[in-house]
Every structure is written in structure tokens, then in C-alpha cells.
C-alpha positions in Angstrom: 7.2 27.8 -9.1 8.7 24.7 -8.1 7.3 21.4 -9.6 4.6 20.1 -7.3 3.7 16.3 -6.7 0.4 14.6 -6.4 -0.4 10.9 -5.4 -3.6 9.7 -6.7 -5.2 6.6 -5.0 -7.2 4.8 -7.3 -6.5 4.2 -11.1 -10.1 4.4 -12.3 -11.8 6.8 -14.7 -11.6 9.7 -12.2 -8.3 8.8 -10.8 -6.7 8.7 -14.3 -8.5 11.9 -15.4 -7.2 13.8 -12.3 -3.7 12.6 -13.0 -3.8 13.8 -16.7 -5.3 17.3 -15.7 -2.5 17.8 -13.2 0.3 16.2 -15.4 -0.5 18.6 -18.2 -0.3 21.5 -15.7 3.4 20.6 -14.6 2.9 18.4 -11.7 4.5 15.2 -11.1 1.9 12.6 -10.6 1.9 9.0 -9.4 -1.4 6.8 -9.5 -1.6 3.9 -7.1 -3.9 1.2 -8.1 -4.3 -2.0 -6.0 -5.2 -4.1 -9.0 -2.6 -5.7 -11.0 -3.4 -3.9 -14.0 -5.2 -0.7 -15.3 -8.1 -2.2 -16.8 -12.0 -2.7 -16.5 -14.0 -5.7 -17.7 -17.2 -6.6 -18.9 -19.4 -3.5 -19.0 -20.3 -0.3 -21.1 -20.3 3.2 -20.2 -22.4 6.2 -21.1 -20.7 9.6 -21.7 -23.1 12.5 -21.9 -22.2 15.9 -23.2 -20.9 17.1 -19.9 -18.4 14.2 -19.8 -17.3 14.9 -23.4 -16.9 18.6 -22.5 -14.6 17.5 -19.6 -12.7 15.2 -22.2 -12.2 18.0 -24.3 -10.4 20.0 -21.5 -8.2 17.0 -21.2 -7.7 17.0 -25.0 -9.1 13.4 -25.1 -12.6 13.8 -26.6 -12.0 13.0 -30.2 -10.0 9.9 -29.1 -13.1 8.7 -27.4 -15.4 9.6 -29.9 -13.6 7.5 -32.3 -14.1 4.3 -30.3 -17.6 4.9 -29.1 -21.1 4.6 -30.8 -23.7 7.1 -31.1 -27.4 5.5 -31.4 -29.9 7.7 -33.3 -32.7 7.7 -30.5 -33.1 6.4 -27.0 -36.1 6.4 -24.4 -38.3 4.5 -22.2 -40.8 1.8 -22.7 -43.5 0.3 -20.7 -43.7 -3.4 -19.8 -45.6 -4.1 -23.1 -42.8 -2.5 -25.2 -44.7 0.6 -25.7 -42.8 3.9 -26.0 -43.3 6.3 -23.3 -40.9 8.9 -24.2 -37.8 9.3 -26.7 -34.8 11.5 -26.8 -33.4 12.4 -30.1 -29.4 12.2 -30.2 -29.6 14.8 -32.9 -31.4 17.2 -30.7 -29.1 16.5 -27.7 -26.2 17.4 -29.9 -27.9 20.7 -30.8 -28.7 21.8 -27.4 -25.6 20.6 -25.6 -23.0 20.5 -28.3 -22.1 16.7 -28.0 -24.2 13.5 -28.4 -24.6 10.7 -25.8 -21.8 8.2 -26.7 -21.4 4.7 -25.4 -18.4 2.5 -25.2 -16.5 0.0 -23.4 -15.1 0.9 -20.2 -11.9 -0.8 -20.9 -11.5 1.4 -24.1 -12.0 4.6 -22.2 -9.5 3.5 -19.4 -7.0 2.6 -22.0 -7.2 6.1 -23.5 -6.8 7.8 -20.2 -3.9 5.5 -19.3 -2.2 6.1 -22.7 -2.2 9.7 -21.9 0.0 9.5 -18.8 3.7 8.5 -18.6 4.2 4.9 -18.2 6.3 5.3 -14.9 3.4 7.3 -13.4 1.2 4.2 -13.2 1.9 1.9 -10.5 -0.3 -1.2 -10.4 -0.2 -3.5 -7.6 -0.1 -0.7 -5.0 -2.7 -1.2 -2.3 -2.8 1.8 0.1 -2.7 0.9 3.8 -2.7 4.3 5.4 -3.3 7.9 4.8 -2.4 10.7 7.3 -1.1 14.1 7.6 2.5 14.8 9.2 3.8 18.1 10.6 0.6 20.1 11.3 0.9 23.3 13.1 -1.2 25.4 15.6 -2.4 27.8 12.5 -4.6 25.2 11.2 -2.1 23.7 8.6 -2.7 19.7 8.8 0.9 19.4 7.5 2.2 17.3 4.5 0.1 14.2 3.4 1.6 10.7 3.7 0.3 7.7 1.8 1.5 4.3 3.0 1.3 1.7 0.2 2.7 -1.7 -1.1 5.5 0.1 -2.8 6.5 2.1 0.4 5.6 5.5 1.4 4.8 8.6 -0.7 4.9 12.3 0.9 3.3 14.4 -1.9 2.0 17.9 -1.9 -1.4 16.6 -2.7 -3.3 13.3 -2.3 -6.4 12.7 -4.5 -8.8 9.9 -3.3 -10.3 8.3 -6.2 -10.6 4.9 -4.9 -14.2 4.2 -5.3 -17.5 3.5 -3.2 -15.5 1.9 -0.1 -12.6 4.2 -0.3 -9.7 3.7 1.8 -8.8 7.4 1.7 -12.3 8.3 2.9 -12.2 5.8 5.6 -8.8 6.9 7.1 -9.7 10.6 6.9 -13.4 10.8 7.3 -13.8 8.1 9.9 -17.1 9.4 11.1 -18.9 9.6 7.8 -21.6 7.5 7.0 -21.0 4.6 5.0 -22.7 3.5 1.5 -26.3 2.9 1.6 -28.1 0.2 -0.4 -30.5 1.6 -3.0 -32.9 -1.2 -2.6 -32.0 -3.1 -5.9 -29.5 -5.1 -7.6 -27.9 -4.5 -11.0 -26.7 -6.8 -14.0 -24.5 -5.8 -16.8 -23.5 -7.7 -19.9 -22.3 -7.1 -23.5 -23.7 -9.1 -26.3 -21.7 -10.6 -29.1 -21.6 -8.8 -32.5 -24.9 -9.0 -34.0 -25.8 -9.3 -37.7 -28.6 -6.7 -37.2 -28.2 -4.7 -34.1 -31.0 -2.2 -33.1 -30.2 1.3 -34.0 -31.8 2.7 -30.9 -31.6 2.0 -27.2 -34.1 1.8 -24.6 -35.0 1.2 -21.0 -38.1 -0.9 -20.3 -40.0 -0.3 -17.0 -41.7 -3.3 -15.3 -42.7 -3.5 -11.7 -39.7 -3.6 -9.6 -37.6 -4.4 -12.6 -35.9 -2.7 -15.6 -34.1 -3.8 -18.6 -31.9 -1.3 -20.6 -29.9 -1.8 -23.9 -27.7 0.5 -25.8 -25.6 0.3 -28.9 -22.0 -0.4 -28.8 -19.3 -0.2 -31.6 -18.8 -3.4 -33.8 -22.3 -4.4 -33.6 -22.5 -5.1 -30.0 -25.0 -4.1 -27.5 -24.7 -3.2 -23.8 -27.4 -4.3 -21.6 -28.3 -3.6 -18.0 -30.9 -4.7 -15.9 -32.3 -4.2 -12.0 -34.4 -5.9 -9.6 -35.7 -4.9 -6.3 -34.0 -7.5 -4.0 -32.7 -7.5 -0.4 -28.9 -6.5 -0.2 -26.8 -9.5 -0.4 -29.0 -11.7 -2.5 -26.0 -12.2 -5.1 -23.8 -15.0 -4.3 -21.1 -12.2 -3.6 -22.8 -8.8 -2.5 -19.7 -7.0 -3.9 -19.9 -8.5 -7.3 -20.5 -11.9 -8.9 -20.5 -13.3 -12.2 -21.0 -16.4 -14.4 -23.6 -18.7 -15.8 -25.9 -18.5 -12.6 -26.3 -14.9 -13.1 -27.2 -15.3 -16.6 -29.8 -18.0 -15.6 -31.3 -15.4 -13.2 -31.3 -12.7 -16.0 -33.0 -15.1 -18.7 -35.6 -16.2 -15.9 -36.6 -12.7 -15.1 -36.3 -10.9 -18.6 -36.3 -13.7 -21.2 -39.8 -12.9 -22.1 -39.9 -9.2 -22.1 -40.7 -7.4 -25.3 -38.4 -7.5 -28.5 -35.5 -7.1 -28.9 -34.8 -8.3 -25.3 -34.9 -11.9 -25.9 -32.7 -11.8 -28.9 -30.3 -9.6 -26.9 -30.0 -12.1 -24.1 -29.5 -14.8 -26.7 -26.5 -13.0 -27.7 -24.9 -12.7 -24.3 -22.1 -15.2 -23.5 -23.3 -17.2 -20.6 -20.3 -16.5 -18.2 -20.2 -12.9 -18.9 -22.9 -11.4 -16.8 -21.9 -9.0 -13.9 -23.9 -8.4 -11.0 -23.5 -5.7 -8.1 -25.8 -4.6 -5.5 -26.3 -0.8 -6.0 -25.6 1.7 -3.6 -25.0 5.5 -3.1 -23.2 7.7 -0.6 -24.7 9.9 1.8 -23.6 13.7 1.7 -20.1 14.4 3.1 -19.7 17.7 4.9 -16.8 18.4 2.8 -14.6 16.8 -0.1 -11.5 18.2 1.4 -9.1 17.4 4.4 -6.1 19.2 4.8 -4.3 18.5 1.5 -6.3 15.7 0.6 -9.3 15.9 -1.8 -11.9 13.3 -2.7 -13.3 12.7 -6.1 -15.7 10.4 -8.0 -17.5 7.6 -6.0 -15.0 8.1 -3.3 -16.8 11.6 -2.7 -20.3 11.2 -3.9 -21.2 7.7 -5.3 -24.4 7.4 -7.0 -26.8 5.2 -8.5 -26.3 4.5 -12.1 -30.1 5.8 -13.1 -28.8 8.9 -14.8 -25.8 7.5 -16.2 -23.8 10.4 -14.6 -21.2 8.4 -12.2 -18.3 8.5 -14.5 -19.4 11.7 -16.0 -19.2 13.4 -12.7 -15.9 12.0 -11.8 -14.5 13.6 -15.0 -15.9 16.8 -14.1 -14.3 16.5 -10.7 -11.0 16.0 -12.2 -11.0 18.8 -14.5 -12.4 21.3 -11.9 -9.7 20.1 -9.2 -6.9 20.7 -11.7 -8.4 24.4 -12.6 -8.6 25.3 -8.9 -5.1 24.3 -8.3 -3.6 25.9 -11.4 -1.2 28.7 -10.8 -1.7 29.2 -7.3 0.5 28.5 -4.3 -2.4 28.7 -1.9 -3.6 25.0 -1.9 -6.1 25.5 1.0 -7.8 28.1 -0.9 -7.8 26.2 -4.0 -9.0 22.9 -2.5 -11.8 25.1 -0.7 -12.8 26.5 -4.2 -13.0 22.8 -5.4 -15.3 21.8 -2.6 -17.5 24.7 -3.1 -17.9 24.0 -6.9 -18.3 20.4 -6.7 -20.1 19.2 -3.6 -23.5 21.2 -4.2 -23.6 20.0 -7.8 -22.8 16.3 -7.2 -25.3 16.3 -4.2 -28.2 17.5 -6.3 -27.4 14.9 -9.0 -26.9 12.1 -6.5 -30.5 12.9 -5.2 -31.9 13.3 -8.6 -30.5 9.6 -9.7 -32.0 8.3 -6.4 -35.4 9.6 -7.3 -35.4 8.3 -10.8 -34.3 4.9 -9.4 -37.1 4.7 -6.8 -39.4 5.8 -9.8 -38.3 3.2 -12.1 -38.5 0.6 -9.4 -42.0 1.1 -8.5 -43.7 -2.3 -8.1 -47.2 -1.6 -6.7 -49.4 -1.7 -9.8 -51.5 1.5 -9.6 -48.4 3.5 -8.8 -46.7 1.9 -11.8 -49.5 2.7 -14.1 -49.6 6.5 -12.9 -45.9 6.6 -13.5 -46.3 5.2 -17.0 -49.1 7.4 -17.9 -47.1 10.5 -16.6 -44.0 9.6 -18.8 -46.2 9.0 -21.8 -47.8 12.5 -21.5 -44.6 14.4 -20.8 -43.2 16.2 -24.0 -39.9 15.1 -25.2 -38.9 18.8 -25.3 -39.6 19.1 -21.6 -37.8 16.1 -20.7 -34.8 17.2 -22.5 -34.9 20.7 -21.0 -35.2 19.2 -17.4 -31.6 17.7 -18.0 -30.0 21.1 -18.7 -28.8 21.7 -15.2 -27.0 18.3 -15.5 -25.8 18.2 -19.2 -25.2 22.0 -19.6 -22.0 21.9 -17.3 -19.2 23.8 -18.8 -15.5 23.3 -17.8 -14.1 26.1 -15.6 -12.9 29.0 -17.8 -15.1 28.1 -20.8 -16.5 31.2 -22.3 -19.2 29.7 -24.3 -22.4 28.4 -22.7 -23.1 24.8 -23.9 -26.8 24.6 -23.2 -28.0 25.4 -26.7 -31.1 27.4 -27.8 -33.8 26.8 -25.1 -36.4 28.8 -26.9 -37.9 25.9 -28.6 
């Protein structure tokens, strides 16, 4: 079979993972990234067992585990700091084969970028058009064409991995509904190294507000917060950062239960990122001709389950598996769509429901929520995550859901 070529639009986690998966199957790949370099700033990322299983399929799980941190336990607290539920990472590992690992997004991106030939990475390559040329009456849309800052590419396959406001999706899915605001904004920040960092993470539920923290390597903590506000309340609705955002977080959360005040005191005042939070209404297909969408471009979801990047990694591994060893690209992409669209739709909905629950502001509703969370046995909560965390890479023979009899 002659070497096939793929152009990946977007150099984030999903795009780089797709490039690696295809490259290791003999494809010639190029990754077009509009930013001047392949990196991310200022935030942590949670990689659940399903994501680590995808990274195993890419041969990168060990490298990522070396850079990440594994906290002993995590869970949910109420506004007074009382624990309502806890998750034991050892039990998570027993059931699903891997722990929950947290690391800096930039570290993960570096591992992914380093796994590709340097000449396949093309920063500063903003895409201005995507189309198909040379279609025929038999339904073949023809060869995809990508017009970008470096010229024009005519690969066998285009992968749209360019995020929430995807240029690829906009070009070929012009009638698809745009992103929808979740009803709350989010802040992300990383502390300086702490002398005695907490060994466990938590999300504290308030009324219309939440504050979470989790362990990073080097004695740092990754913190995140949400508040129910109108879209665009930030200085820049897409993203804003700086001391004004730090002041806002401090005003809202500075008196919350320990260790929140100490964590905020360790955050640099100019290092708070703020983004209004969106998800994407379901698409009728992730595939158009020889173009496939993955990650946020296909199914952007709120961060409540910590599954955005995890699902992008699953997408990348599944796409490459479907294309492996076949000349029938139409059938392969149809298989990818069939495998990925129902799963990601279900997880997007689940994340949205959890976010709505966490943001409840009416006192009686918030009290009922907190009571129900406190009465739910931890094993039931963990078992309910099996449909999400029990994913196995295509071709895996051994289930990774652990023993569910306990």
C-alpha cells in the first residue's frame, strides 16, 4: 500500500495524538497549528484511566506517568468543608487498571510533540479554507484541500482538531449549531510550590459557585473555580488573565474552608486564567468526505468530568485503528463515526448534568443535592463511572473495568 498522507488541523492534545497514531502506522503527517509554537500555558489536566489506556496505545503512558502526580484521595465537600463523598485512587486503579494522574498541560503537550518528527510540526500555519476537489457522481467528495499560511495541502485525509470554534467544522459543517454557553465561567490557576501541599484533592460545592484543587508534581497544586454569571462577564469572553481575575477569585473564594485561602495565597497574582465555559450541541456526523473531526472540534464538553482531553485521546487512537490496513477510507471513517459519536454524546450530556447540579444556587435545592451526595456510597459512585472509565482501545482483548462484585 503506498504511503498515505494526513493533514491535522490543530496542534493541541487531540491533534498531536492523532498525528502520532497515524505516523506510527506509516502515514506521512503534518500538523498545522496557528499559534507560533506548540505549547499551552497556565493550567493542569486530569488524565483518567481511559486516557492512560489511550496513551498506552500510543506508547506514551510511562512518559506521562513520570511527569504527573497521583493524589491519595479526592472527593466533594460542601460549603462548610464537610466531606460528602471521596474517591480512593488505589481503588480506582484496582477497578480500572490506572490511577487518576494530574500534570501540567504543557508537559503533556511536550511529550506528544516530541513523539513526532520535527518537520511534521508546522506552527504559525493558520488555516483559511478547507474543501473537497474533484468529487464524482458516485458520491465520492474528492480529495480534501487545506489552504493555510504556508500554502496548500492536498492529503488523503484531513483531521479537524482545532477546538471549540473549529475552522474545519465551520467550513464543512456550516449549518451545524454553534457552541452553547453552559451558564458559568471558570478560572484556572497553579500555585507556587508549597512546603506542605495537601495530599488529596477536593471540589467544594457552594451555591452557584465551586472551587476545586488537585495535586501537581513539585509541590504545586492545580486550582479551578466556577461561578454562575452571564456570558461575556469576563473582560474578554474567550479568555482573560491577570491581577483583576485574581482579585475576583480572592473576593469570591478567599474565605472558603481550608485549604482554599492558603492555596490562593500561593497563586501568583498575574497567573489566573478565565474562560467562559461552553459545550457543543450534537453533530449529525463527525465525518464529511475525507475529513474527520475529533476532540473539541467534534464534541466540546464542559470540564465537570475531566474528560475533554481524555475523549480527544480516545478519538485519536480509534481513528487510527479504523484506518489501519484498509484502502476503503469511506468505510473506515464511517466506522470511526459510529464508534465515537454515541459515546462522546453521552459523556457530554453527563458532564452538563453534573455541572448543572454543582452550580445549583437555590438553597433548598443545594441542600437536597448535598444530602444525596453524602448518602451515596463511594462504591456506587465509582461503579457509576464504569461506562466512562472502562473504555478499552480498539483491539484490546482484556477488559479494564476490574472486579465489579464488591
